[in-house]
N, C-alpha and C positions, 0 to 999 in steps of 0.2 A: 722130520728130525729136529728136535730140540735139545740146546746145549744145556746140560744141567752141571752147575757148581754147587759145591762143597765146601764150608768153612768150618774152621775151627772143630770141636770134636766130632761134627758130622763128618769131616774130610776124615781123621784120624779112625772111626769106625769103619767108614766104607772103605778106605784106603787110598783114595782117588781124588784130587784136587775138582775133576770135570769129568766128563764123558758126554760123548752124543748119543741120545736115545731116542729110539724109534717108537712111538707112543699112539695109542690110540683111545687115551684118556679126554674126556672132554675138561675136567677140572683138574686143578692142582691135587685134590684129595685121590682121585681117581688116579693120577700118577704116581702118587706115593704108595697106593695099594698095589699098581705094576711094579715098583721097586722093592717092595717087601716081599712079594712073591718071588723072586730072583733069587735069593739066596740069604742065611742067618747074618750076614753083615748089613744087609740094608734093613732086615728086619729090627736088628739093635738098634740102628740109628735112626729109624722111624717110629719106634716104640712108642712114644711119648711124643705126639705133635704138638700138643700144648706147650712144650719146652723148645720150640722151633720156631723160625719166622720165615716168611717166603717173600720173595722179589720175583717179579716178573718183568723183565727188559729193565731192569734196575730200578723200579719202582715197588715201593713196601705194598703188598697184597695179602689177599685171605686164602685158604686152602679151598674156599669153594668157588674161587673165581676161577674163570673160564680160560682154558688153552689156545682158544683160535686166535690165529697170527701171532703168537708169542713165539719168538726166537730163543730165551734165555730164561731159565729157571734158575734161582740162587735160594739153597737152602742153610741158615746160619742162625745159631743162638741168639736170643736177644742180647743187644749189648749193655753194658753196665757202665756208670757213670764213674768219674772217680779223680 
């Protein structure tokens, strides 16, 4: 089981701040594909992953990163300065 956290518009589209997910995915991209297959709100949230960032156990990572040993995955839009 992995804790999946959603922030900003990702959370708004999915309707949840976080959830525990049972996954057989080896990478973040695989997890995204599993989530997108669940229902339309996930498909909408992950339609353009180039508009998203991901952190594994609170460390910025890539969508091709392995999930082995990971306890938490967070998805969020890029932060803007100001």
